N, C-alpha and C positions, 0 to 999 in steps of 0.2 A: 507413442503419444508422449509429448513433453510433460514433465512433472516438476513442480517447484515445492520445496520443503523448507519451512522456517526452522532453523536449528535453535536460534535464540534471538531475543529482542535486546539490542544493546543500547538503544537510545531511550529518551524519555518523551512523554506526551508534550505536544506543543501548546495544548490548552490545559490549564489547571482547573481544579474544582473551584477555586476562588474566581477565576475568569468566568466560568459557567454560571456560578451563583450571581455574579454581577450582571451578566447578560440576561438571565431569566428572572432576575429580581427575587432571589430566595435569600431570606435573612437568617435562617436557622441552620444548624448543622445536622438536623435529623435525616436529611437525604444525601449526605456526603458520599456514603458508600454507593448508593444508587447512581449519583452523578458521576462518580469515578468509573463505574461500569459503562454508563452511557457515553462518556467521553471516549473510552476505548472502542466501543462498538461503532461510534460515528467515525472515528479515525480509520478503523478497519474498512468500513464501507467506502470511505473516500479513497483509500489506497487501492482497493479493488476496482473502483470506478476509473481512476486515472492510470492504473497499472504501474504505479511508482510508490516507493516506500516514503512515507512521511516520517516515520520513526525508524531509525537505523536498525538493521537486522543482519544476522548471519544466516545465509541461505545455501541450499544446494539445488542445482538445476540439473535435471536428467533428460537426456535425449537418447532415444532408442537408436537412431541413425542420423548422421549428418553428412553433407557433402563437403564439410570442412570449414564452412563459414556460417555463423548463426549469431543471433542477438540474445543477450541475457535479459530476462524480464526484471522489472522492478528497479531500474536504474534511478538515480545515479549510483555508480559503483565506486566504492572507496578503495577496495582491495580485492584481489583474486588470490586466494591461498593455494589453489591447485586445480589442475585440469587432468582428468584421467579418461582413458578410452580402454574398454575391456580390462579394467583393473590396473593398467599401467599408466604412469605419468607420461604426458605428451607435451611437446613444445608448442607454443602458441604465440600469437601477436594479438594486441587489442587495438581497436579503432573506434571511431565515433566520438561525439562530444563528451560522452560520459564513460568512455572506454568500455562500452557495453556490447561491442561487436567483437566476437572471437574468431580468429582465423587459425585453423590448424594446418596451415601451409598447404591448403587445397587437398588435404588427405581425407578420403572418405573414412569415417570412423563410426564404430558401433558402441553402444552403452557408454556414452559420454557423460561424465559427472563433473560439473563445475562447482567448486566451493568458493563462496565469495561473501563480501560484506558490502551492504549498501550504505550510502551516506545519509539518507533521509533528507527531507525538504522542510523548510520552515519559513513561512512568510505570512503576512497579514491576511491575504486572501484565503489561504488554507485554514488559518485559524478561524476566519469568519464562516467558512463552510462548515467546519466542525461545530462551531457554536450554534449555527442555525439548525443543524441536525440534532444536537443535544436538546435544544429548545423544543423541537418538534417531538422528539422522543419523550421528553419530560411532560409536555402538555397532553400527549396522546399515548397513554400507557396501555393501550389495547391494540388488538390486531387490525383495527379499522378505525376510520374517522367518519362521523356522520355530520354532514353540513347541509342544511336546508333539505333534509329528508333523503340525501344521496350518500351512500356508503362508498368509500374508496380508500385505498392504501397507496400512497404516493410520496416519494421523496420530493421535498419542495423544489420546484423548477429553478428557483434562484440558486440553489446549491449546485445543480447541474451546470448552470451558466457560469458560476464562479469557477468550477473545476474544469470546464471545457478546455482552456488553454494548456492544462497539465496532462490531459488524457493522451495515453499512448495508443495510437490507432493501429499499431502493427501486431498486437497480441490478440 
C-alpha cells in the first residue's frame, strides 16, 4: 500500500490572518490564534481534496512494489533528492508536466522510497477557496450546522467547484 509522509513544511500560507479578518469582517485581534489555526486547517483540507500541495513541503513516498513506472502524489515537484529500492539508490528518469512520473528504467522494484520537495501552488482561486472555508469554520464552530430545522455538515459547494480544476483524479 502506498504511503506518503510529510517531513517538513517549507512554504508559507497563501492566506494571511489579515486576509481572513478582512474577508469575514473581524476588527479585533482576539481571535488571531484561532484564525491562524483555521487557515491551516482549511488549506490542509484543500490540499487533500485536490491532491496537490498548496504550501511547499518536503515529503517521502513509499511503494511496497512497482513495475518501474509510477506517479508521485502532491505535485508540482520542485526537486527529487533521492530514490531508493530495497535500501539502495537507483537510477531513474522523470516525466510529466510537473516531473511527477518516475521511471526506474522498467525495473520491477520493491520497497521504493522517493524523497522529494513540492513547489506548492498559489493563485487567487486557491486563496478564495481557503477564505470561504475559513469563513465557514469561523461562523460555524460546532460539529454541525442547523438551518431551517435541518442539521448537516458540509463543505460549501462553491469551494468544491473552485477547487475542481486542480483536483488530481489519479490518486
